[in-house]
C-alpha positions in Angstrom: -11.1 12.8 2.8 -13.1 12.5 6.0 -11.8 12.8 9.6 -8.0 13.0 9.5 -5.8 12.1 12.5 -2.1 12.6 12.8 0.5 10.2 11.4 4.2 10.1 12.3 7.6 9.4 10.8 9.4 6.3 12.1 13.1 5.6 11.4 14.4 2.1 11.4 18.0 1.0 10.9 19.9 -2.2 11.0 22.0 -4.5 8.8 20.6 -7.3 6.8 19.2 -10.0 9.0 18.9 -7.8 12.1 15.1 -8.0 12.2 14.2 -4.5 11.0 11.9 -5.7 8.1 10.3 -8.3 10.4 9.5 -5.7 12.9 7.9 -3.4 10.4 5.9 -6.2 8.7 4.4 -7.0 12.1 3.7 -3.4 12.8 1.8 -2.8 9.6 -0.2 -6.0 9.4 -3.4 -4.2 10.4 -2.9 -1.2 8.2 -6.0 -0.5 6.1 -4.2 1.4 3.4 -0.7 0.4 2.7 1.9 1.4 0.1 5.4 -0.1 0.1 8.4 1.2 -1.9 10.5 -1.8 -2.4 13.8 -1.5 -4.4 14.9 -5.1 -3.5 13.8 -7.6 -6.1 14.4 -10.6 -3.8 12.1 -9.4 -1.0 8.5 -10.6 -1.6 7.2 -10.9 1.9 5.3 -7.7 2.1 1.5 -8.2 1.8 -0.2 -6.8 -1.2 -0.4 -6.5 -5.0 3.1 -6.1 -6.6 3.8 -3.7 -9.4 7.2 -4.1 -11.1 8.0 -0.9 -13.0 10.9 -2.6 -14.7 8.4 -5.0 -16.3 6.3 -2.1 -17.6 3.7 -2.0 -14.9 4.0 1.7 -14.0 0.8 2.7 -15.7 -1.1 -0.1 -14.1 0.2 0.9 -10.7 -0.8 4.6 -11.0 -4.2 3.7 -12.5 -4.9 1.2 -9.7 -3.8 3.5 -7.0 -5.8 6.5 -8.3 -8.9 4.3 -8.6 -8.8 2.8 -5.1 -8.1 6.2 -3.6 -11.0 7.7 -5.5 -13.3 5.0 -4.2 -12.0 5.3 -0.7 -11.2 1.6 -0.6 -8.6 -0.2 1.5 -5.6 -1.4 -0.4 -2.1 -3.0 0.0 0.2 -2.1 -2.9 3.9 -2.7 -3.4 5.8 -0.6 -5.9 9.1 -1.8 -7.3 11.0 0.9 -9.2 12.8 0.3 -12.5 16.0 1.6 -11.0 16.5 1.1 -7.2 18.8 4.1 -7.0 16.6 6.6 -8.9 15.5 9.3 -6.6 13.1 11.0 -9.0 10.6 8.1 -9.0 10.7 7.9 -5.3 10.1 11.6 -5.0 7.1 11.5 -7.3 5.7 8.6 -5.3 6.1 10.6 -2.1 4.1 13.5 -3.5 1.4 11.0 -4.4 1.4 9.6 -0.8 1.0 13.1 0.6 -2.0 14.0 -1.6 -3.6 10.6 -1.0 -3.3 10.9 2.8 -4.6 8.5 5.4 -2.2 5.6 4.8 0.9 3.8 5.9 3.9 4.2 3.7 7.0 2.0 3.9 10.3 2.9 2.2 12.9 0.2 2.2 16.6 0.7 1.6 16.4 4.5 1.9 20.1 5.2 1.7 20.2 3.8 -1.8 18.3 6.8 -3.2 18.2 9.3 -0.4 21.7 10.0 0.8 24.4 12.7 1.4 25.1 12.9 -2.4 21.4 13.5 -3.4 19.3 16.5 -2.5 15.9 15.7 -0.9 13.2 16.2 -3.5 10.2 18.4 -3.0 7.9 15.5 -2.7 9.9 13.7 0.0 10.4 17.0 1.9 6.7 17.7 1.9 5.9 14.2 3.1 8.5 14.3 5.9 7.4 17.7 7.2 3.6 17.7 6.6 2.6 14.1 5.9 1.6 13.5 9.5 -1.0 16.3 9.2 -2.7 14.1 6.6 -2.5 10.9 8.7 0.4 9.4 6.8 2.7 7.2 8.9 6.1 6.7 7.2 8.3 3.8 8.0 11.8 4.7 6.7 14.3 1.8 6.6 18.0 1.7 6.0 21.0 -0.5 6.6 23.6 2.3 7.0 22.2 5.3 8.8 25.2 7.6 8.4 24.4 8.0 4.7 21.0 9.5 5.5 20.7 13.3 5.6 19.9 14.7 9.0 16.8 16.4 7.5 15.2 12.9 7.5 16.0 11.8 11.1 15.2 15.3 12.5 11.6 14.7 11.4 11.3 11.3 13.1 9.0 10.9 16.1 10.2 7.4 16.7 13.2 5.2 15.9 14.0 1.6 16.1 17.8 1.2 16.1 19.2 -2.3 15.7 22.8 -3.1 16.6 25.4 -0.8 15.0 29.2 -1.2 15.3 30.6 0.9 12.5 32.0 4.1 13.9 30.3 6.3 11.3 26.9 4.8 12.1 27.3 5.0 15.8 28.4 8.6 15.6 25.5 9.5 13.4 22.9 7.8 15.7 24.4 9.5 18.7 24.0 12.9 17.1 20.5 12.1 15.8 19.0 10.3 18.9 21.2 11.1 21.8 24.0 9.6 23.9 21.8 7.1 25.8 20.4 5.5 22.7 23.9 5.2 21.1 25.5 3.7 24.2 22.9 1.0 24.4 23.5 -0.2 20.9 26.7 -2.0 21.8 25.0 -4.3 24.3 22.2 -5.4 22.0 21.7 -9.1 21.3 20.3 -10.8 18.1 17.0 -9.1 16.9 17.1 -6.6 19.8 16.7 -2.9 19.2 16.8 0.4 20.9 13.4 2.1 20.7 13.7 5.9 20.9 10.8 8.4 21.0 10.8 12.1 20.5 10.1 12.8 24.2 13.5 11.3 25.0 12.4 7.9 26.2 14.8 5.1 25.4 14.0 1.4 25.8 15.4 -1.9 24.6 13.0 -4.4 22.8 13.1 -7.4 20.6 11.6 -8.0 17.2 
C-alpha cells in the first residue's frame, strides 16, 4: 500500500428513524473504498454491490474483495451476514478490513453482535486499536448504546449522539462522552444530534 494517512473511529447512536443512517450515508458518499456490514435485510440504501451470505454469496464476496484490493481499485461493497447476531463472521471481516487498509468501514446495528454478553474478538479489537494507523475509518452504529462494551467507545475519536431518553442509555453516554454531551441530549429535536470530539468539543447539529 502506498502513502497511508490516519483514519478514525466514529461512534453513532440513535433509535430507528432518528437520522443516524442518513447522516452516515451522506458522510461516506465520496469514499473511494467502502465496505458496509449490514445485518438488516430491509435496508438497501447503501451504495454498492450487495453480497448476501445467506444466499450463498460468501465466496463471491471474498473473491471480489481480494481481487479489487490486489488491483488497488476503488470499490463499494455491502456484506450481509447469514446470521445478523453472529459475532465470528463480523470479527473475520474486521481482520480483513485491517489488512486491506485505506478504506471506510461501516458497521450497522453493532449491539446485535458486539455487546456486554460477547467478548470482543481479536479482529475487531485490532481494528479498533490499530485500524486508524492503516487509514481505516470506522463508522460504528447502534440503536441502544448501553449494550456496547466500553472498549468500543473508548477508542472513538468522534461521536454523533441522537436523542436518548432511556436511563441506561443516558447514563452510558454520560460516562463515555461526558456530562455536557449527555445533558444536551434531552433538548434535541427531530434529526438533531450531539457531535462530540475527543478534544472535548461538544456541538449540536442536524442530519
